[in-house]
C-alpha positions in Angstrom: 60.1 4.0 -47.1 63.2 3.4 -49.2 66.3 2.1 -47.4 69.5 4.3 -47.3 72.4 3.2 -49.5 75.2 1.4 -47.5 77.8 3.9 -48.9 75.9 6.8 -47.5 75.6 5.1 -44.1 79.4 4.5 -44.1 80.2 8.1 -45.1 77.9 9.3 -42.3 79.6 7.1 -39.7 83.1 8.1 -40.7 82.1 11.8 -40.7 80.6 11.4 -37.2 83.8 9.7 -35.9 86.0 12.4 -37.4 83.9 15.1 -35.8 84.0 13.2 -32.5 87.8 13.0 -32.6 88.1 16.7 -33.3 85.8 17.4 -30.5 87.8 15.2 -28.0 91.0 16.9 -29.2 89.5 20.4 -28.7 88.3 19.4 -25.1 91.8 18.0 -24.3 93.5 21.2 -25.4 91.0 23.3 -23.5 91.6 21.3 -20.4 95.3 21.6 -20.7 95.1 25.3 -21.1 92.7 25.9 -18.1 94.5 23.4 -15.8 97.6 25.6 -15.8 95.6 28.2 -13.9 93.2 25.9 -11.9 93.0 22.1 -12.2 89.6 22.1 -10.4 88.1 24.6 -12.8 89.4 22.6 -15.7 87.8 19.4 -14.4 84.5 21.2 -13.9 84.6 22.7 -17.4 85.3 19.3 -19.0 82.4 17.7 -17.1 80.1 20.5 -18.2 81.1 20.1 -21.9 80.7 16.4 -21.8 77.2 16.8 -20.3 76.3 19.3 -23.1 77.7 16.9 -25.7 75.7 14.0 -24.3 72.5 16.1 -24.3 73.2 17.2 -27.9 73.7 13.7 -29.0 70.5 12.6 -27.3 68.5 15.4 -29.0 70.0 14.6 -32.4 69.2 10.9 -31.9 65.6 11.7 -30.9 64.9 13.9 -33.9 66.8 11.7 -36.2 64.6 8.8 -35.2 61.5 10.8 -35.8 62.8 11.9 -39.3 64.0 8.4 -40.4 61.1 6.3 -39.1 58.2 5.7 -41.5 55.6 8.4 -41.3 52.3 7.2 -40.0 49.4 8.8 -41.9 46.6 10.0 -39.7 43.9 7.4 -40.0 40.7 8.6 -41.6 37.6 8.3 -39.4 35.8 5.0 -40.1 32.9 5.3 -42.5 29.4 5.0 -40.8 28.4 1.4 -40.4 24.7 2.0 -40.7 22.4 4.4 -42.6 21.4 5.8 -39.2 25.0 6.7 -38.3 25.5 8.2 -41.7 22.3 10.3 -41.3 23.5 11.5 -37.9 26.9 12.4 -39.3 25.3 14.2 -42.2 23.1 16.3 -39.9 26.1 17.4 -37.9 27.9 18.5 -41.1 24.8 20.2 -42.4 24.6 22.2 -39.2 28.1 23.6 -39.8 27.1 24.5 -43.3 23.9 26.3 -42.2 25.9 28.3 -39.7 27.8 29.8 -42.6 24.7 31.0 -44.5 24.3 34.7 -44.0 20.9 35.2 -45.6 18.6 35.1 -42.5 15.5 33.9 -44.4 17.4 31.1 -46.1 19.2 30.1 -42.9 16.0 29.9 -40.9 14.4 27.8 -43.6 17.3 25.4 -43.6 17.3 25.3 -39.8 13.6 24.4 -39.8 14.1 21.5 -42.2 17.1 20.4 -40.2 15.2 20.4 -36.9 12.3 18.5 -38.6 14.7 15.8 -39.7 16.3 15.7 -36.3 12.9 15.3 -34.6 12.1 12.4 -37.0 15.5 10.9 -36.3 14.8 11.1 -32.5 11.2 10.0 -32.7 11.8 7.1 -35.0 8.2 7.2 -36.2 7.3 5.3 -39.4 5.7 7.5 -42.1 3.4 6.2 -44.8 2.4 8.5 -47.6 -0.5 7.8 -49.9 0.4 9.1 -53.4 -1.3 9.1 -56.8 -3.4 10.9 -59.4 -6.4 12.9 -58.4 -9.5 11.0 -57.2 -7.9 7.6 -57.6 -9.2 6.9 -54.1 -6.4 8.1 -51.9 -8.5 9.8 -49.2 -10.9 6.8 -49.2 -7.9 4.6 -48.6 -6.7 6.8 -45.8 -10.1 6.6 -44.2 -10.3 2.9 -44.6 -6.8 2.5 -43.0 -7.8 4.8 -40.2 -10.9 2.9 -39.5 -13.0 6.0 -39.4 -13.8 9.0 -41.6 -11.0 11.5 -41.2 -11.3 13.5 -44.5 -13.7 14.4 -47.2 -14.3 11.8 -49.8 -15.7 13.0 -53.1 -15.2 12.1 -56.8 -14.3 15.7 -57.7 -10.7 16.2 -58.7 -8.5 18.0 -56.1 -10.4 17.1 -53.0 -7.2 17.0 -50.9 -5.4 20.4 -51.5 -2.7 20.0 -48.9 -1.2 17.0 -47.2 -3.2 15.7 -44.2 -1.3 13.6 -41.7 -2.9 11.3 -39.0 -1.7 9.1 -36.3 -2.4 5.5 -37.1 -2.7 2.9 -34.4 -2.1 -0.8 -35.2 -2.2 -3.4 -32.4 0.3 -5.5 -34.2 3.0 -2.8 -34.1 4.8 -1.2 -31.1 6.0 1.9 -33.0 4.5 5.3 -33.7 2.9 5.3 -37.2 1.9 8.4 -39.3 -0.3 8.3 -42.3 -0.3 11.2 -44.8 -2.9 11.7 -47.6 -1.1 13.8 -50.3 -2.7 16.0 -52.9 -3.6 14.6 -56.2 -1.3 14.5 -59.2 -1.7 15.5 -62.9 -4.7 17.7 -62.3 -5.5 20.8 -64.4 -4.4 23.9 -62.6 -2.9 21.7 -59.8 0.7 22.6 -60.0 1.0 23.7 -56.4 -0.8 20.6 -55.2 1.5 18.4 -57.3 4.6 20.1 -55.9 3.3 19.5 -52.4 2.6 15.8 -53.2 6.1 15.2 -54.6 7.6 16.9 -51.5 5.6 14.6 -49.2 6.5 11.6 -51.2 10.2 12.2 -50.6 9.6 12.2 -46.9 7.9 8.8 -46.9 9.3 5.6 -45.4 6.7 3.7 -47.3 4.8 5.0 -50.3 1.4 3.7 -51.3 1.0 4.6 -55.0 -2.8 4.5 -55.8 -4.2 3.9 -59.2 -7.7 2.9 -60.4 -6.7 1.3 -63.7 -3.6 0.4 -65.7 -0.8 2.9 -65.4 -0.8 5.9 -67.8 2.6 7.0 -69.2 2.7 10.0 -66.8 1.9 7.8 -63.8 4.5 5.3 -64.9 7.2 8.0 -65.2 6.4 9.4 -61.8 6.5 6.0 -60.2 9.9 5.2 -61.8 11.3 8.5 -60.5 10.3 7.6 -57.0 11.7 4.1 -57.3 15.0 5.4 -58.6 15.6 7.4 -55.4 15.0 4.3 -53.4 11.4 4.8 -52.1 9.9 1.6 -50.8 6.6 1.4 -52.7 3.4 -0.6 -52.8 1.3 -0.1 -55.9 -2.3 -0.1 -54.9 -4.9 -0.9 -57.6 -8.1 0.6 -56.1 -11.8 0.6 -57.0 -11.8 -3.1 -57.9 -15.5 -3.2 -57.2 -16.1 -1.4 -60.5 -14.7 -4.2 -62.5 -15.5 -7.9 -63.0 -13.3 -10.6 -61.4 -11.7 -11.3 -64.8 -11.0 -7.6 -65.5 -9.4 -7.2 -62.0 -7.1 -10.2 -62.7 -6.2 -8.9 -66.2 -5.3 -5.4 -64.9 -3.3 -6.8 -62.0 -1.4 -9.0 -64.5 -0.7 -6.0 -66.7 0.5 -3.9 -63.8 2.9 -6.6 -62.6 4.3 -7.2 -66.1 4.8 -3.4 -66.7 6.7 -3.1 -63.4 8.7 -6.3 -63.7 12.2 -5.6 -62.4 11.0 -2.5 -60.6 8.5 -3.9 -58.1 7.9 -7.5 -57.0 4.6 -9.1 -57.8 3.7 -9.1 -54.0 4.1 -5.3 -54.0 1.2 -4.8 -56.5 -2.2 -5.4 -54.7 -5.8 -4.9 -55.5 -8.4 -3.3 -53.1 -11.7 -1.6 -52.9 -11.2 1.2 -50.3 -14.8 2.5 -50.6 -17.0 0.0 -52.5 -20.0 1.4 -54.2 -23.3 1.1 -52.3 -25.7 -1.7 -53.4 -29.5 -1.3 -53.7 -31.2 -4.4 -52.3 -34.3 -6.0 -53.6 -36.4 -4.4 -50.8 -35.2 -1.0 -51.8 -32.8 -0.4 -49.0 -29.2 0.7 -49.6 -26.3 -1.5 -48.4 -22.8 0.0 -48.0 -20.2 -2.8 -48.1 -17.2 -2.5 -45.8 -13.8 -1.5 -47.3 -11.9 -4.5 -48.8 -8.2 -3.6 -48.0 -7.0 -6.9 -46.4 -4.7 -7.4 -49.5 -2.9 -4.2 -48.6 -2.8 -4.3 -44.8 -0.9 -7.6 -44.9 2.0 -6.4 -47.0 2.1 -3.1 -45.0 2.5 -5.1 -41.8 5.1 -7.4 -43.4 7.2 -4.4 -44.5 7.0 -2.7 -41.1 8.0 -5.8 -39.3 10.9 -6.9 -41.6 12.1 -3.6 -43.1 10.8 -0.9 -40.7 14.1 0.2 -39.0 16.1 0.0 -42.2 13.5 2.1 -44.2 13.4 4.8 -41.5 17.2 5.0 -41.5 17.4 5.1 -45.3 14.8 7.8 -45.5 16.5 9.9 -42.9 19.8 9.5 -44.8 18.1 10.6 -48.1 16.4 13.6 -46.5 19.7 14.7 -44.8 21.5 14.3 -48.1 18.9 16.4 -49.9 19.1 19.1 -47.2 22.9 19.0 -47.4 22.7 19.7 -51.2 20.3 22.6 -50.5 22.7 24.1 -47.9 25.6 23.7 -50.3 23.7 25.5 -53.1 22.9 28.3 -50.7 26.5 28.6 -49.7 27.7 28.5 -53.3 25.3 31.3 -54.3 26.4 33.4 -51.2 30.1 32.9 -52.1 29.5 33.8 -55.7 27.9 37.1 -54.7 30.7 37.9 -52.3 33.4 36.9 -54.9 31.7 39.0 -57.6 31.6 42.0 -55.2 35.4 41.5 -54.5 36.2 41.4 -58.2 34.0 44.5 -58.8 35.8 46.4 -56.1 39.3 45.6 -57.3 38.7 46.0 -61.0 37.6 49.6 -60.6 40.3 50.5 -58.0 43.0 49.6 -60.6 41.1 51.1 -63.4 40.8 54.5 -61.8 44.5 54.7 -61.1 45.5 53.7 -64.6 43.0 56.0 -66.2 44.3 59.0 -64.3 48.0 58.1 -64.8 48.3 55.9 -67.9 51.3 53.7 -68.3 52.8 53.0 -71.7 53.8 49.3 -71.0 51.0 47.0 -72.1 52.3 44.2 -69.8 51.2 46.4 -66.8 47.6 45.7 -67.8 48.1 42.0 -67.0 49.8 42.9 -63.7 46.9 45.1 -62.8 44.5 42.3 -63.7 45.8 39.9 -61.1 46.0 41.9 -57.9 47.6 39.8 -55.3 45.4 41.0 -52.5 42.3 40.1 -54.6 43.5 36.5 -54.8 43.9 36.4 -51.0 40.3 37.8 -50.4 38.8 35.4 -52.9 40.4 32.6 -51.1 38.9 33.7 -47.8 35.4 33.8 -49.5 35.8 30.1 -50.2 37.2 29.3 -46.8 40.8 28.9 -48.0 43.8 30.7 -46.4 46.2 31.8 -49.1 49.5 33.4 -48.1 50.7 36.6 -49.8 53.6 34.6 -51.3 51.3 32.0 -52.8 48.9 34.6 -54.0 51.7 36.5 -55.8 52.9 33.3 -57.4 49.4 32.5 -58.7 49.0 36.1 -59.9 52.2 36.1 -61.9 51.5 32.7 -63.4 48.0 33.8 -64.5 49.3 37.1 -65.8 51.9 35.3 -68.0 49.2 32.9 -69.3 46.9 35.7 -70.2 49.6 37.5 -72.1 50.7 34.3 -73.9 47.1 33.6 -75.0 46.9 37.1 -76.5 44.1 38.1 -74.2 45.7 41.4 -73.2 45.9 42.5 -76.9 42.5 41.1 -77.5 41.0 43.1 -74.6 42.7 46.3 -75.9 41.2 45.8 -79.4 37.8 44.9 -78.1 37.5 47.7 -75.7 39.0 50.4 -77.9 36.1 49.9 -80.3 33.6 50.0 -77.5 35.0 53.1 -76.0 35.1 55.0 -79.3 31.5 54.1 -79.9 30.5 55.6 -76.5 32.6 58.7 -76.1 34.9 61.1 -77.9 38.1 59.5 -79.5 40.5 61.7 -77.4 38.9 60.7 -74.1 38.5 57.1 -75.2 42.3 56.9 -75.7 42.9 58.0 -72.1 40.3 55.7 -70.7 41.5 52.6 -72.7 44.2 51.5 -70.3 42.0 51.8 -67.2 39.0 50.1 -68.8 41.3 47.3 -70.1 42.8 46.8 -66.7 39.3 46.5 -65.2 38.3 44.1 -67.9 41.3 41.9 -67.4 40.9 42.0 -63.6 37.4 40.7 -64.2 38.6 37.8 -66.3 41.4 37.0 -63.8 39.0 37.1 -60.9 36.4 34.9 -62.5 39.2 32.4 -63.3 40.3 32.4 -59.7 36.7 31.7 -58.6 36.8 28.5 -60.6 40.2 27.7 -59.1 38.9 28.0 -55.5 35.5 26.3 -56.3 37.4 23.3 -57.5 39.5 23.0 -54.3 42.5 24.9 -55.6 42.8 23.0 -58.9 42.5 24.2 -62.5 40.7 21.1 -63.7 41.6 18.8 -66.5 42.3 21.6 -69.0 44.6 23.5 -66.7 44.8 27.3 -66.1 44.8 28.0 -69.8 41.4 26.4 -70.4 39.8 28.2 -67.5 41.1 31.6 -68.6 40.0 31.0 -72.2 36.5 30.0 -71.0 36.1 33.1 -68.9 37.4 35.3 -71.8 34.8 33.8 -74.1 32.0 34.3 -71.6 33.0 37.9 -70.9 33.4 38.9 -74.6 29.8 38.4 -75.4 28.1 41.4 -76.8 25.7 42.0 -74.0 28.4 41.6 -71.3 30.8 44.0 -73.1 28.0 46.6 -73.6 27.1 46.6 -69.9 30.8 46.6 -68.9 31.6 49.6 -71.2 28.6 51.6 -69.8 29.8 51.0 -66.2 33.4 51.8 -67.1 32.6 55.1 -68.7 30.3 56.1 -65.8 33.0 55.2 -63.2 36.1 56.5 -64.8 35.1 59.6 -66.9 35.5 61.8 -63.8 39.1 60.7 -63.3 40.3 62.0 -66.7 41.1 65.6 -67.3 39.0 66.3 -70.4 40.8 69.6 -71.1 44.0 67.9 -72.1 
């Protein structure tokens, strides 16, 4: 806060003293006048005036202190200290957004996702998702981790069509653990399964990405996408029993080199989830046990050292994704409501001007920026705009539209379109109404951008927004559809006999 100039302080003190002397003189004269009639009444009046004066000085001093003292800005709420706290705050904000969604189907879908995240938040269960290409051995790995056969294991692509989730008990851990076997990726005709697999991957606290050889380009790109969103991942090289010891070492080396900087060497492991059966010399068939020790150890290490942090990070990521989905729903809803508002106002003004045309071209710009339309568009975006502010915005936008030549451009553009659709005589009478509707449309679309950007016009200012909307709405297909609607709506308001 800047300090007051000493001269200003001196002037203020002298002024106050002069006023005080005048006030004392006025009280003395009043006392002398009243004392002639009644000395007691005069004394009481003086006491009352002095009391009022003291009270007034006290009030002035109080509010002066409030005005002059440095203003304290309301402190912002402290940012969440942990990912868990941030996820909790996000879920509360998302709930408020969901309450504003009017589409019942969309709202219920968002609520279901929000409740699922909330349940995960409360349960604090650790979720492992097995992810990878079709028949890389994902289901076999799930069975090996479960310790018993819990799903069909077959070499045919697409065995797991939908995600299967199981509870996994580990004596070394004291938390609830869920294991999900996702559908395979990159399968012919498996678009739905791949979509489901990707969705499941985004819900994982720990991802087991299973391959049975070196990474193909598509596999590598998928893995990079998951790592970029922060998914803790172990790359599992499965079916090592089909390779020689030297080949396994070579493939492991290649995988670790390919993922250098993305995954640590310890996060790339080799296993045999379901080794091939071996025929013994006596003709009997021996089925070796799963060899997954190299994977179980890093899983346990991750759970012990990173478990709580991974759960919190995953919950935060899911809540952020749900928040984005809720914002998109709200944005689409507001866009529909705003478009309906613009449509209503553009044809109201158009009908009036078509029936009683005005010779002043500037009236077209005034009709295009109806003040009440601005107020209603603000409400659509949750912003209260006063009539005075709306009128100021409307006038400013009208002047800008006129200065840019958009009013004359609209007249020229629509006069050609009207003459191509109806008789010349009628077209002339409809021109002003159609132009008013067209300009109202451009103005309304411009105000939508203004409210969407939190009551700012962006880096290019109002002029850039208006020019952009004018260019978008002068496209041939837009003008053609607009002219058809204009003729249908306004032809009945014009007396075709004159």
